C-alpha positions as CSV (number, residue, x, y, z in Angstrom):
1,M,22.7,25.5,-0.1
2,G,23.0,22.2,-1.9
3,R,22.4,20.4,1.1
4,L,19.0,21.7,1.8
5,A,18.1,21.1,-1.9
6,D,19.0,17.5,-1.4
7,L,16.8,17.3,1.9
8,N,13.8,18.8,-0.2
9,A,14.3,16.2,-2.9
10,F,14.7,13.5,-0.3
11,M,11.0,14.2,0.9
12,E,9.4,14.2,-2.4
13,N,7.6,11.5,-4.3
14,Q,7.3,8.9,-1.3
15,E,6.5,5.3,-2.1
16,V,3.5,3.9,-0.9
17,N,3.8,0.3,0.5
18,T,1.7,-2.3,-1.2
19,V,-0.8,-3.8,1.4
20,D,-1.8,-7.6,1.4
21,A,-5.5,-7.3,2.1
22,A,-5.8,-11.0,2.1
23,K,-3.6,-11.2,5.2
24,K,-5.7,-9.8,7.8
25,V,-4.4,-8.5,11.2
26,R,-6.9,-9.0,14.0
27,I,-7.4,-6.2,16.4
28,G,-8.9,-5.4,19.6
29,I,-9.1,-2.1,21.4
30,I,-8.8,-1.5,25.1
31,G,-10.7,1.6,26.3
32,T,-13.1,3.2,24.0
33,G,-12.9,6.8,25.0
34,W,-12.0,9.8,23.0
35,I,-8.6,8.9,21.6
36,A,-10.0,5.5,20.8
37,E,-12.2,7.3,18.0
38,A,-8.9,8.2,16.2
39,H,-7.8,4.7,16.4
40,I,-10.8,2.9,15.1
41,K,-11.1,5.5,12.3
42,A,-7.6,4.7,11.3
43,Y,-8.0,1.0,11.5
44,L,-11.2,1.3,9.2
45,N,-9.2,3.0,6.6
46,Q,-6.9,0.0,6.5
47,P,-7.8,-2.8,4.0
48,D,-6.0,-5.7,5.9
49,V,-7.7,-5.0,9.4
50,E,-10.4,-7.0,11.1
51,I,-11.5,-5.3,14.3
52,V,-12.8,-8.2,16.4
53,A,-12.9,-7.2,20.3
54,G,-13.2,-4.3,22.5
55,A,-13.1,-3.9,26.2
56,D,-13.8,-1.0,28.5
57,L,-14.3,-0.5,32.2
58,I,-17.6,1.1,32.2
59,P,-20.5,-1.7,31.2
60,G,-22.0,-1.1,27.8
61,K,-19.6,1.7,26.5
62,A,-17.6,-0.6,24.3
63,K,-20.6,-2.1,22.5
64,A,-22.3,1.5,22.1
65,F,-18.8,2.7,20.7
66,F,-18.3,0.0,18.0
67,E,-22.4,0.6,17.0
68,R,-21.5,4.2,16.6
69,F,-18.9,3.6,13.9
70,G,-20.9,0.8,12.3
71,V,-18.5,-2.0,13.2
72,E,-20.6,-5.2,13.5
73,G,-19.5,-8.7,15.0
74,V,-17.3,-7.0,17.5
75,K,-17.2,-9.0,20.8
76,T,-17.5,-6.5,23.7
77,D,-18.9,-8.5,26.7
78,Y,-15.8,-8.3,28.7
79,A,-15.4,-6.7,32.1
80,S,-12.0,-6.1,31.8
81,H,-8.8,-6.1,29.3
82,K,-7.7,-9.3,30.8
83,E,-11.1,-11.2,29.8
84,M,-10.8,-9.9,26.6
85,I,-7.0,-11.1,26.2
86,D,-7.9,-14.4,27.9
87,D,-10.4,-15.2,25.1
88,K,-8.2,-17.3,22.8
89,S,-11.2,-17.7,20.5
90,L,-10.4,-14.0,19.3
91,K,-6.9,-15.2,18.0
92,L,-5.5,-11.4,18.5
93,D,-2.7,-10.1,16.5
94,A,-2.6,-6.7,18.2
95,V,-4.4,-4.4,20.6
96,S,-4.5,-0.7,20.9
97,V,-4.4,0.5,24.3
98,C,-6.4,3.8,24.7
99,T,-7.1,3.8,28.3
100,Y,-6.3,7.0,30.8
101,N,-2.7,7.4,31.4
102,R,-2.4,5.3,34.8
103,Q,-4.1,2.3,33.1
104,H,-1.7,2.2,30.3
105,T,0.9,-0.2,31.9
106,I,-1.4,-3.0,33.1
107,P,-3.0,-4.0,29.9
108,T,0.2,-3.5,27.8
109,I,2.2,-5.8,29.9
110,Y,-0.5,-8.4,30.0
111,A,-1.1,-8.2,26.4
112,L,2.6,-8.6,25.6
113,E,3.0,-11.4,28.0
114,N,0.1,-13.3,26.1
115,G,2.1,-12.7,22.7
116,I,0.1,-9.9,21.4
117,N,1.7,-6.8,19.8
118,V,0.8,-3.3,21.2
119,M,-0.1,0.2,19.9
120,L,0.3,2.3,23.1
121,E,-1.2,5.6,23.0
122,K,0.9,8.7,24.4
123,P,2.3,9.1,27.1
124,M,4.0,5.9,27.3
125,C,2.8,5.7,31.3
126,V,3.2,8.0,34.0
127,T,6.3,7.0,36.0
128,M,9.7,5.6,35.2
129,E,9.1,2.5,37.1
130,E,6.1,1.6,34.9
131,A,8.2,2.5,31.7
132,V,10.9,-0.2,32.8
133,E,8.3,-2.8,33.4
134,I,6.8,-2.2,30.2
135,I,10.1,-2.6,28.4
136,K,11.0,-5.7,30.2
137,A,7.6,-7.3,29.2
138,E,8.4,-6.2,25.6
139,K,11.9,-7.5,25.4
140,K,10.6,-10.9,26.9
141,S,7.8,-11.1,24.4
142,G,9.7,-10.5,21.2
143,K,6.4,-8.6,19.8
144,V,6.2,-5.2,18.4
145,L,5.4,-2.4,21.2
146,S,4.9,1.1,19.2
147,I,4.1,4.3,21.1
148,G,1.6,6.8,19.7
149,F,3.7,9.7,18.5
150,Q,1.9,10.4,15.1
151,P,3.4,13.7,14.4
152,R,6.7,11.8,13.6
153,F,4.9,11.0,10.5
154,D,4.3,14.4,9.4
155,E,6.7,15.5,6.4
156,N,7.6,18.9,8.0
157,M,8.3,17.1,11.3
158,K,10.7,14.8,9.5
159,M,12.2,17.9,7.8
160,I,13.4,19.3,11.2
161,K,15.3,16.0,11.9
162,K,16.7,16.1,8.4
163,I,18.1,19.5,8.9
164,V,19.5,19.0,12.3
165,Q,21.1,15.3,11.4
166,S,22.6,17.0,8.0
167,G,24.9,19.2,10.0
168,E,23.2,22.3,8.6
169,L,23.2,23.6,12.1
170,G,26.7,22.5,13.1
171,K,26.9,21.3,16.7
172,V,23.7,22.0,18.5
173,Y,24.0,23.3,22.0
174,Y,20.7,24.8,23.0
175,V,17.0,24.1,22.5
176,Q,14.1,26.0,23.4
177,T,10.7,24.1,23.2
178,G,7.3,24.1,24.5
179,G,3.7,24.8,23.8
180,G,0.9,26.6,25.5
181,R,-2.9,27.0,25.4
182,R,-4.1,30.1,26.7
183,R,-7.2,28.2,28.2
184,G,-7.6,24.9,27.2
185,I,-7.8,22.3,30.1
186,P,-9.4,19.4,28.5
187,T,-12.6,18.7,30.5
188,P,-15.3,18.3,27.4
189,F,-14.6,14.5,28.1
190,G,-15.3,14.6,31.7
191,T,-12.5,14.6,34.4
192,T,-10.2,11.6,33.4
193,F,-7.5,14.0,32.0
194,I,-7.5,16.1,35.2
195,E,-7.8,13.6,38.2
196,D,-4.5,12.4,39.5
197,E,-6.2,8.8,40.1
198,T,-6.7,8.5,36.3
199,A,-4.4,10.9,34.5
200,G,-1.3,11.0,37.0
201,L,0.3,14.1,35.2
202,G,-1.7,16.9,33.4
203,A,-0.4,19.3,30.7
204,L,3.1,17.9,31.0
205,A,2.2,14.5,29.8
206,D,-0.6,15.1,27.9
207,I,1.1,17.7,25.3
208,G,4.5,18.1,26.8
209,C,5.6,14.7,25.6
210,Y,4.8,15.7,22.0
211,S,7.1,18.9,22.5
212,L,9.9,17.0,23.8
213,D,9.7,14.1,21.6
214,L,9.7,16.9,18.4
215,V,13.2,17.9,19.7
216,L,14.8,14.9,21.2
217,N,13.6,13.0,17.7
218,A,15.6,15.4,15.9
219,L,18.5,15.4,17.9
220,G,18.7,11.7,17.7
221,Y,17.3,11.0,21.4
222,P,20.4,11.9,23.4
223,K,20.2,10.6,26.9
224,P,19.0,13.1,29.4
225,L,21.3,13.5,32.5
226,T,19.6,16.0,34.9
227,V,16.4,18.0,35.4
228,S,15.5,21.1,37.1
229,G,11.7,21.1,37.0
230,Y,8.6,23.0,38.0
231,K,4.9,22.4,37.7
232,S,1.7,24.1,39.1
233,A,-2.0,24.1,38.9
234,Y,-3.2,27.7,39.4
235,F,-5.9,27.6,36.8
236,G,-7.2,24.0,37.0
237,T,-8.0,24.5,40.9
238,D,-9.9,27.8,40.5
239,P,-13.6,27.4,40.4
240,N,-13.8,30.5,38.4
241,Y,-11.8,29.2,35.6
242,S,-13.5,30.6,32.5
243,N,-14.1,27.2,30.8
244,Y,-15.4,25.8,34.1
245,V,-17.9,28.6,34.3
246,R,-18.9,28.6,30.6
247,T,-19.5,24.9,30.8
248,G,-21.3,24.9,34.2
249,H,-19.0,22.8,36.1
250,P,-17.2,24.8,38.8
251,E,-16.9,21.5,40.9
252,Y,-13.9,20.3,38.4
253,A,-11.8,22.7,40.5
254,S,-12.0,20.3,43.4
255,K,-11.1,17.1,41.1
256,F,-8.2,18.9,39.6
257,G,-5.1,17.0,40.8
258,V,-2.4,17.5,38.0
259,D,-0.5,20.0,36.6
260,D,-1.7,22.8,34.4
261,F,1.7,24.3,33.5
262,A,5.2,22.8,33.5
263,A,8.7,24.1,32.9
264,A,12.2,22.5,33.1
265,F,16.0,22.9,32.4
266,I,17.2,19.9,31.0
267,R,20.9,18.7,30.5
268,L,21.5,16.1,27.8
269,E,24.4,14.0,26.7
270,G,26.5,16.0,24.1
271,D,26.4,19.3,26.0
272,I,23.1,20.1,24.9
273,I,20.4,22.4,27.2
274,V,16.7,22.0,26.6
275,D,14.7,25.0,27.9
276,F,11.2,23.4,28.0
277,R,7.7,24.8,29.0
278,I,4.1,23.5,28.5
279,S,1.0,24.8,29.4
280,W,-3.1,24.0,29.5
281,A,-4.0,27.4,30.7
282,M,-1.9,30.6,31.0
283,N,-2.1,34.3,30.4
284,M,-0.3,34.4,27.4
285,D,-0.9,33.9,23.5
286,T,1.9,31.5,23.3
287,A,4.9,29.8,25.1
288,G,7.1,30.9,22.2
289,D,8.6,29.2,19.1
290,T,10.8,26.2,19.3
291,I,14.4,27.1,18.4
292,I,17.3,24.9,17.8
293,L,20.8,26.7,18.3
294,G,23.8,25.5,16.7
295,T,27.3,26.8,15.8
296,K,26.7,27.0,12.4
297,G,23.0,27.9,12.3
298,G,19.8,28.2,14.1
299,L,16.3,26.9,13.3
300,R,13.1,28.4,14.1
301,I,9.9,26.2,14.3
302,P,6.6,28.2,14.6
303,S,4.9,27.7,17.9
304,T,1.6,25.6,18.1
305,E,-0.4,24.9,21.2
306,C,0.0,20.9,21.4
307,W,2.8,19.7,18.9
308,N,0.3,16.9,18.0
309,G,0.4,17.3,14.2
310,T,2.1,19.8,12.0
311,F,2.7,23.4,11.8
312,T,1.3,26.0,9.8
313,Q,4.2,28.6,9.0
314,P,7.4,27.4,7.4
315,L,10.8,26.6,9.1
316,K,13.6,29.3,9.1
317,I,17.3,28.6,9.2
318,Y,19.3,31.6,10.5
319,H,23.1,31.2,9.2
320,E,25.9,33.0,7.3
321,V,26.6,32.8,3.6
322,C,29.9,34.1,2.3
323,G,30.1,35.9,5.6
324,E,26.8,37.6,5.4
325,Q,24.2,36.8,7.7
326,T,20.9,35.3,6.0
327,E,17.8,33.6,6.5
328,T,16.5,30.6,4.6
329,V,12.8,29.7,4.5
330,V,12.1,26.0,4.2
331,P,9.2,25.4,2.0
332,M,6.3,23.7,3.7
333,L,5.9,20.0,2.7
334,Q,2.6,18.1,2.2
335,T,2.1,14.8,4.0
336,K,0.2,12.4,1.8
337,A,-1.9,10.8,4.3
338,T,-3.5,11.7,7.8
339,L,-0.9,11.4,10.7
340,F,-3.0,9.0,12.5
341,D,-3.5,6.6,9.3
342,L,0.3,6.6,9.1
343,K,0.6,5.8,12.8
344,I,-1.4,2.9,12.5
345,R,-0.2,1.7,8.9
346,T,3.5,1.5,10.0
347,F,2.3,-0.4,13.2
348,L,0.5,-3.0,11.3
349,D,3.5,-3.2,8.7
350,A,5.7,-3.9,11.6
351,V,3.4,-6.4,13.1
352,K,3.0,-8.3,9.7
353,N,6.4,-8.2,8.2
354,G,8.3,-8.6,11.6
355,G,9.8,-5.2,11.5
356,T,10.8,-2.8,14.4
357,A,8.4,-0.6,15.9
358,P,8.0,2.7,14.0
359,V,8.1,4.7,17.4
360,P,10.5,2.1,19.7
361,S,10.3,2.3,23.4
362,S,14.0,2.4,23.6
363,E,13.6,6.2,22.6
364,I,10.4,6.9,24.2
365,I,11.9,5.8,27.6
366,Y,14.2,9.0,27.4
367,N,11.0,10.9,26.9
368,Q,9.3,9.3,29.9
369,A,12.3,9.6,32.1
370,I,12.4,13.5,31.5
371,L,8.6,13.7,32.5
372,D,9.1,11.8,35.6
373,A,12.2,14.0,36.4
374,I,10.4,17.1,35.9
375,A,7.6,15.8,38.3
376,R,10.2,14.7,41.0
377,S,12.4,17.8,40.8
378,S,9.0,19.9,41.2
379,D,8.0,18.1,44.3
380,L,11.5,18.1,45.7
381,G,12.2,21.5,44.8
382,H,15.7,20.9,43.5
383,E,17.4,19.6,40.5
384,V,17.3,15.7,40.1
385,E,19.6,13.2,38.4
386,V,18.0,11.2,35.4
387,V,18.7,7.5,36.2
388,I,17.7,5.0,33.4
389,P,18.6,1.4,34.1
390,E,19.6,-1.2,31.8
391,I,16.8,-3.3,30.8
């Protein structure tokens, strides 16, 4: 068990980078809805950030947003992201793109084309074609584009990757993953999550992208080859869905245009199979633990609803020691900062120091390709090939 001891030791006593507070990063926020709240809180925790601008399509929303967080001197009199980015007096270094899914692509590309670094909230976008255009703009700009997968910075999530990459499990050949809310269609913030014209994809992109990143990152992001996908919307389109009734919004059923459940059988390079399922609503308490099976051992990762943070029970490795079947419990690790703070801090460090993106598009395009393929396969009713063009 020497390798596991080494893994635990590696994760202890992380060094904290010294921040040059005199060198400010000038930030703008595009889209000031719910997820932008997490961004602004994280930015306000950084000593080297100056929030200078914000834009939202709804008049007055950006102004009210910054006032609520007590941030003064922020320019918000913009009718669009384009107006804000075109205002060269702002001298923007970076923007957070916090719009709804279908509006991720346009402001991201425009910011990159204007020499501005981008923190792009997950999912990267809706379609594979959009992902390709974003990466083209990124490469042409030479700027930092990082995608908003904060669970990557959780110490327990890092341990999963360490275990897989250490060889402790041997050759990985099968993965089961997913998440599931019993009743959790996200309508407390209105209908932007559930309408096709704003969201494009439902549970599949909202929380499914997290579940996929968990295992793909641990595996080293192997290329997806084929996908047989399924999605449905039995709960979201039902006016008698319990949360609609409870909140007095049965009309949301007629607006629901995305998936509330999705599943897929995904083939990856390296002869690896991923059995995936994700749910906003289902008649079950869990979609099951995530398991990673290898030729020398198997790893069980306790289930969560969303995979957007950490988990609450320890990892467990099933393997043989001296010919006897045994199980090793991996102690839970403590992350020394909030995940959103780490997401923003690592992005800022890359912007200031000319480093690489902490969550690079070169990996997340594979995640996006799978989301796109699941949707296409479900619509077509058969397995589809995943084609990722050279960019």
